[in-house]
C-alpha positions in Angstrom: 67.0 85.8 53.7 65.5 89.2 54.7 63.7 89.2 58.0 61.5 92.3 57.5 58.4 92.5 59.7 58.6 96.0 61.2 54.8 96.3 61.1 53.3 93.9 63.6 49.9 94.8 64.8 48.6 91.9 66.8 44.8 91.3 67.2 45.4 88.8 70.0 43.1 89.8 72.8 42.3 88.3 76.2 40.1 85.4 75.4 36.5 85.7 76.5 34.6 82.5 77.5 33.2 81.5 74.2 29.7 80.5 75.2 29.2 83.6 77.3 30.3 85.9 74.5 28.0 84.2 72.0 25.1 84.0 74.3 25.4 87.7 75.0 24.8 88.5 71.3 22.1 85.8 70.6 19.2 87.4 68.7 15.5 86.6 69.4 15.3 84.7 66.1 18.3 82.6 67.0 16.9 81.8 70.5 13.5 80.9 69.0 15.1 78.7 66.3 17.3 76.8 68.9 14.2 76.0 71.0 12.1 74.9 68.0 14.8 72.5 66.8 15.8 71.2 70.3 19.4 72.2 70.0 20.0 72.2 73.8 18.6 68.6 74.0 21.0 67.3 71.4 24.0 69.3 72.9 23.3 67.6 76.2 23.7 64.1 74.5 27.1 64.9 73.0 30.4 64.1 74.7 31.3 66.7 77.3 34.2 69.1 77.1 37.6 67.5 76.3 40.7 68.7 78.1 41.5 72.0 76.4 45.3 71.7 76.7 48.1 69.9 78.4 49.9 73.2 79.2 52.0 73.8 82.3 51.2 76.5 84.8 53.4 79.2 83.1 51.8 78.6 79.7 48.3 78.7 81.2 49.0 81.9 83.2 50.8 83.8 80.5 48.6 82.8 77.5 46.3 85.7 78.2 49.1 88.1 77.3 48.8 87.3 73.6 51.5 88.9 71.5 53.1 90.5 74.7 53.9 87.1 76.2 57.6 87.1 76.8 57.4 83.5 78.2 56.2 82.1 74.9 58.1 79.2 73.3 58.7 78.0 69.7 56.3 75.2 68.7 58.1 71.9 68.7 57.5 69.5 65.8 57.8 66.6 68.2 54.9 67.8 70.4 52.9 70.3 68.3 50.9 70.5 65.1 50.6 73.9 63.4 48.1 75.3 60.8 48.6 78.6 59.0 45.5 79.7 57.2 45.3 81.1 53.7 45.0 84.9 53.8 44.6 88.1 51.8 47.2 90.9 51.4 45.9 94.4 50.9 47.3 98.0 50.6 45.9 100.3 53.3 44.1 103.3 51.9 42.9 106.5 53.7 40.8 109.5 52.5 43.0 112.0 50.8 46.1 109.8 50.9 48.0 109.5 47.6 51.1 107.7 48.7 51.1 104.0 47.9 51.3 101.9 51.1 53.1 98.5 51.5 51.2 95.3 51.4 49.8 94.0 54.7 48.1 90.7 55.6 46.5 89.2 58.7 48.3 86.0 59.4 46.4 83.5 61.5 48.1 80.4 63.0 46.5 77.6 65.0 48.6 75.5 67.5 47.8 72.1 68.8 49.5 69.4 70.9 50.0 66.1 69.1 48.6 62.9 70.5 45.2 62.3 72.1 43.6 59.3 73.7 41.6 56.9 71.6 38.4 58.6 70.2 36.6 55.4 69.2 33.9 55.9 71.8 33.3 59.5 70.6 33.1 58.3 67.0 30.5 55.7 68.0 28.6 58.3 70.0 28.2 60.6 67.0 27.4 57.7 64.7 24.7 56.4 67.1 23.2 59.9 67.6 22.7 60.6 63.9 21.5 57.0 63.2 24.6 55.8 61.4 26.1 53.4 64.0 25.4 50.3 61.9 26.4 52.0 58.7 29.7 53.3 60.1 30.5 49.9 61.5 30.3 48.3 58.1 31.6 51.3 56.1 35.3 52.0 56.8 35.2 55.2 54.7 32.3 56.7 56.7 34.1 55.9 59.9 37.4 57.3 58.6 35.6 60.6 57.7 34.1 60.9 61.2 37.5 60.3 62.8 39.4 62.7 60.5 36.9 65.6 61.0 36.5 64.9 64.7 40.2 65.0 65.6 40.6 68.8 65.6 37.8 69.0 68.2 39.5 66.6 70.6 43.2 67.5 70.0 44.6 69.7 72.8 45.3 73.3 71.9 48.8 74.8 72.5 48.7 78.4 73.9 51.9 80.5 74.2 53.6 79.0 71.1 55.2 80.6 68.0 56.3 79.5 64.6 58.6 80.8 61.8 57.2 80.9 58.3 58.6 81.9 54.9 56.8 83.7 52.1 57.9 83.0 48.5 56.7 84.5 45.2 56.4 83.0 41.7 59.3 85.1 40.5 62.5 83.2 41.6 64.5 86.4 41.4 62.5 87.8 44.4 63.9 86.9 47.8 61.6 85.2 50.2 60.6 86.8 53.5 60.5 85.3 56.9 57.9 86.1 59.6 57.4 85.0 63.2 53.8 84.1 64.0 52.5 84.0 67.5 52.4 83.7 70.4 49.1 81.8 70.5 46.4 82.9 72.9 44.2 80.9 75.3 42.3 79.4 72.2 45.6 78.3 70.7 45.4 80.9 68.0 47.6 83.8 66.9 46.3 86.6 64.7 48.7 89.4 63.5 48.7 92.1 60.9 52.2 92.0 59.3 53.9 93.3 56.2 53.4 90.9 53.4 56.2 92.0 51.1 55.8 92.4 47.3 55.7 95.3 45.0 53.2 97.1 42.7 53.1 94.1 40.4 51.7 91.8 43.0 48.0 92.7 42.6 46.2 89.5 41.6 49.3 87.4 42.4 49.7 84.7 45.0 52.6 83.9 47.3 53.2 80.6 48.9 53.9 80.2 52.7 55.9 77.4 54.3 57.6 76.5 57.5 61.0 74.8 57.7 60.2 73.3 61.1 56.7 72.1 60.0 56.8 70.7 56.5 53.0 70.2 56.5 52.4 73.9 56.8 51.5 75.3 53.3 49.3 78.3 52.8 48.5 80.9 50.2 48.6 84.7 50.5 46.5 86.3 47.7 47.4 90.0 46.9 44.2 92.1 46.4 44.6 95.7 45.2 42.3 98.5 46.4 40.1 98.7 43.3 37.8 96.2 41.6 35.1 93.7 42.7 35.0 91.4 45.7 32.5 88.8 47.0 31.7 87.9 50.6 30.1 84.5 50.7 28.6 82.5 53.5 29.4 78.8 53.5 26.9 76.6 55.2 23.7 76.2 53.3 24.8 79.0 50.9 27.4 77.0 49.0 27.5 73.7 51.0 24.5 71.6 52.2 24.7 71.6 56.0 21.1 71.7 57.3 22.0 74.6 59.7 18.5 74.7 61.2 18.7 71.1 62.3 21.2 69.9 65.0 21.3 66.3 63.8 21.6 67.6 60.2 24.7 69.7 61.2 26.3 66.7 62.9 25.7 64.4 60.0 26.8 66.8 57.2 29.8 67.9 59.2 31.2 64.5 60.3 29.7 61.7 58.3 28.6 62.8 54.8 30.6 63.5 51.7 30.1 67.3 51.4 27.8 68.4 48.6 27.6 71.8 46.9 24.3 73.6 47.1 22.4 73.1 43.8 23.5 75.6 41.1 25.9 77.6 43.3 29.1 76.3 41.7 27.9 77.4 38.3 26.8 80.8 39.7 30.2 81.4 41.3 32.0 80.4 38.1 29.9 82.9 36.1 30.5 85.6 38.7 34.2 85.0 38.6 34.3 85.5 34.9 31.7 88.2 34.7 33.5 90.4 37.3 37.0 89.6 36.0 38.4 87.5 38.8 37.1 89.3 41.9 38.5 88.7 45.3 36.6 86.0 47.2 36.1 85.9 51.0 34.2 83.0 52.5 32.8 84.2 55.9 31.5 81.3 58.0 30.2 80.9 61.6 31.9 77.5 61.7 34.7 77.2 64.3 38.3 77.1 63.1 38.5 73.4 64.0 36.7 72.8 60.6 39.3 74.7 58.5 40.9 71.7 56.8 37.5 70.2 56.0 35.9 73.4 54.6 39.0 74.7 52.8 39.3 71.4 50.9 35.6 71.5 50.0 35.9 75.1 48.7 39.0 74.4 46.6 37.2 71.5 44.9 34.0 73.4 44.0 34.5 77.2 44.2 36.9 80.0 43.3 40.0 80.2 45.5 39.7 82.7 48.3 40.2 83.5 51.9 38.2 81.4 54.4 37.3 83.3 57.7 36.1 81.2 60.6 35.2 81.8 64.2 38.5 82.1 66.2 37.5 79.9 69.2 38.5 76.3 69.8 35.5 74.3 70.7 36.9 71.4 72.7 33.4 69.8 73.0 30.9 69.0 70.3 28.0 71.0 71.7 30.1 74.1 71.0 30.0 73.3 67.3 26.2 73.6 67.3 26.3 76.8 69.3 28.8 78.3 66.9 26.3 77.9 64.1 23.3 79.3 66.1 24.4 81.9 68.6 25.6 85.4 68.1 26.1 84.9 64.3 25.0 88.5 63.3 27.4 90.1 65.8 30.2 87.9 64.6 29.7 88.4 60.9 29.3 92.2 61.1 32.5 92.4 63.2 34.4 90.5 60.6 32.9 92.5 57.8 34.0 95.7 59.5 37.5 94.3 59.4 37.2 93.5 55.7 35.9 97.0 55.0 39.0 98.4 56.7 41.2 96.3 54.4 39.3 97.0 51.1 37.1 100.1 51.5 37.2 101.0 47.8 36.3 97.6 46.4 32.8 97.0 45.1 31.2 94.1 47.1 28.6 91.5 46.5 27.3 89.7 49.6 25.9 86.2 49.3 24.2 84.3 52.1 21.1 82.2 53.0 18.1 82.2 55.2 19.2 79.7 57.8 21.3 82.1 59.8 21.5 85.9 60.2 22.9 86.7 56.7 20.0 89.0 55.7 20.2 91.0 58.9 24.1 91.1 58.8 24.3 92.3 55.3 21.6 94.8 55.7 23.3 96.2 58.8 26.5 96.7 56.9 24.8 98.2 53.9 23.1 100.8 56.1 26.6 101.8 57.3 28.4 101.6 54.0 25.9 101.9 51.1 28.5 102.7 48.5 30.6 99.6 49.4 27.9 96.9 48.9 26.5 96.8 45.4 24.3 93.6 45.7 23.0 91.2 48.3 21.9 87.8 47.3 20.1 85.5 49.9 19.5 81.8 49.1 16.1 80.8 50.5 16.6 77.3 51.9 13.4 75.4 51.5 14.4 71.7 51.8 15.3 71.3 55.5 13.1 71.4 58.6 12.4 74.4 61.0 12.6 77.1 58.3 9.0 78.3 58.3 9.6 81.5 60.3 13.0 82.2 58.8 11.6 82.0 55.3 8.6 84.3 55.9 8.6 87.2 53.4 8.0 89.6 56.3 11.4 88.7 57.7 13.2 89.8 54.5 11.1 92.9 54.2 11.9 93.9 57.8 15.6 93.0 57.4 16.0 95.0 54.2 13.7 97.9 55.0 16.7 100.4 54.8 18.2 98.7 51.7 17.0 99.8 48.2 15.0 97.2 46.2 17.5 97.3 43.4 20.3 96.0 45.7 18.9 92.8 47.2 17.5 89.5 45.9 16.0 86.5 47.6 16.2 83.4 45.4 15.6 79.6 45.5 17.4 78.7 42.2 20.6 80.7 41.3 19.2 81.1 37.8 16.8 83.6 39.2 19.8 86.0 39.6 20.6 86.0 35.9 19.1 89.4 35.0 20.7 91.1 38.0 24.1 89.6 37.3 23.9 90.7 33.6 23.4 94.3 34.8 26.2 94.1 37.3 28.6 92.6 34.8 27.8 95.4 32.4 30.1 97.4 34.4 32.8 94.8 34.4 32.9 92.5 31.4 31.1 91.5 28.2 31.6 89.2 25.2 31.8 85.5 26.1 30.4 86.1 29.6 27.4 87.8 28.1 26.8 84.7 25.9 27.2 82.4 29.0 24.6 84.5 30.8 22.3 84.4 27.8 22.3 80.6 27.9 21.7 80.7 31.7 18.8 83.1 31.2 17.2 80.6 28.9 17.4 78.0 31.6 16.1 80.6 34.1 12.9 81.0 32.1 12.3 77.2 32.4 13.1 77.2 36.1 10.7 80.0 36.8 7.8 78.0 35.5 8.6 75.1 37.9 8.8 77.3 40.9 6.0 79.8 40.6 4.1 79.7 43.9 0.5 78.6 44.2 -2.0 81.0 45.7 -2.1 79.1 48.9 1.7 79.5 49.2 1.8 83.2 48.5 2.8 85.6 51.2 3.5 89.3 51.2 5.1 90.0 47.8 8.8 90.9 47.8 10.8 92.9 45.2 12.2 89.7 43.8 13.3 91.1 40.5 13.4 94.9 41.0 15.2 97.2 38.7 18.9 96.6 38.0 21.7 97.6 40.4 23.5 99.5 37.7 22.0 102.2 35.4 24.1 101.0 32.4 21.8 98.2 31.3 18.1 98.2 30.5 15.8 97.5 33.4 14.0 94.1 33.5 10.6 94.2 32.0 7.6 94.4 34.5 6.3 91.0 33.3 9.6 89.4 34.6 8.8 90.4 38.2 7.6 87.6 40.4 6.6 86.8 44.0 8.8 84.7 46.2 7.6 81.1 46.7 
């Protein structure tokens, strides 16, 4: 079995205290929103920080060395649990460069110690706080959900650990490749840029990753060539109902509820997937990596397969979960989008988010820097949860997108409102049956518009809700189709 991994660029850095780093990048809108919804008060009622790890002195002292840690040890199946996250392989491109480069991918592994004291009290604390104590006591399924999703927050992390993985391809004639992932840093995470193997025919294909020592490790590496479409999508309150503006809503939707897709978004993504001929999907969330199993399962059930990118910090206390959603989100997302741009600078991107967090400001900031890279920005205006009045003001969107042309961005309540814009985008990519699908969708869109036309008392400063198309190929929408945001 070849062991080729000559390219090993580690992004493991000395860990910065999570709260301090996020607080440093907190925006005025985030600070105001946290105060309005009493986030700090709820955080103070949650269980305090759990023991981060059970590591010895050497592991603790050397974990700050990251990939340079010569004292690291192999993860032990008897004492450790390992996750390897799905990832995306790309071919580096540079201006003026004609030679085809080998495939690379960022491999992210998470290391934990197995075993943890009984969490019954913590489960009851959460159930009581969100008003489900009586329900959870009588509903074993609800209690099981809380326990399952809570465990990654209380399980001790394992710094200074490594794991061997194998990459296999659909073609049995192709030999698998082995890679060494790690060592993990102070957060129990390793993140490395490694050669991903594969040839010119791998574009659009998927490799499967496994680990001999850890049979539960199974991940996908999706090979994405330099050309074509790609979509960056937020998760919480963009495609999944989370109630990000409400601390108790976050806790309930994260730990107790059966996750629900945002209305109409599964259909929208299905149409985009066909209209743009199977674009690459990247799900960029401010959730901590502790929620990876929960969120990846949800996405696989309702949305196109893709790469899920989460905050690389282990929150060993539940207040950190709420802070992850509400502090320094813009800085985090733009940093990750810079990395995505370095992977796929020639792809055409659509960015989809919502109004609960910093998606408008994040996407606008990236458009200002890379206007040829981002072809459309869609923002879901969340209207059915508390503490959204300031975040949904038209002036916020006007200010955020002041440097973005009107034909690029849309703010919508119902996904059907994007039908015309998608038709023009897909004119560059696909026709035929997708056009027919969009035609049916447009008919529904006309009915939905009637139900959501704002009253005069609700009207604010008008927004370019249905400006001219993002591509010159199709006819521009007629003036009578323009409308004011509700």
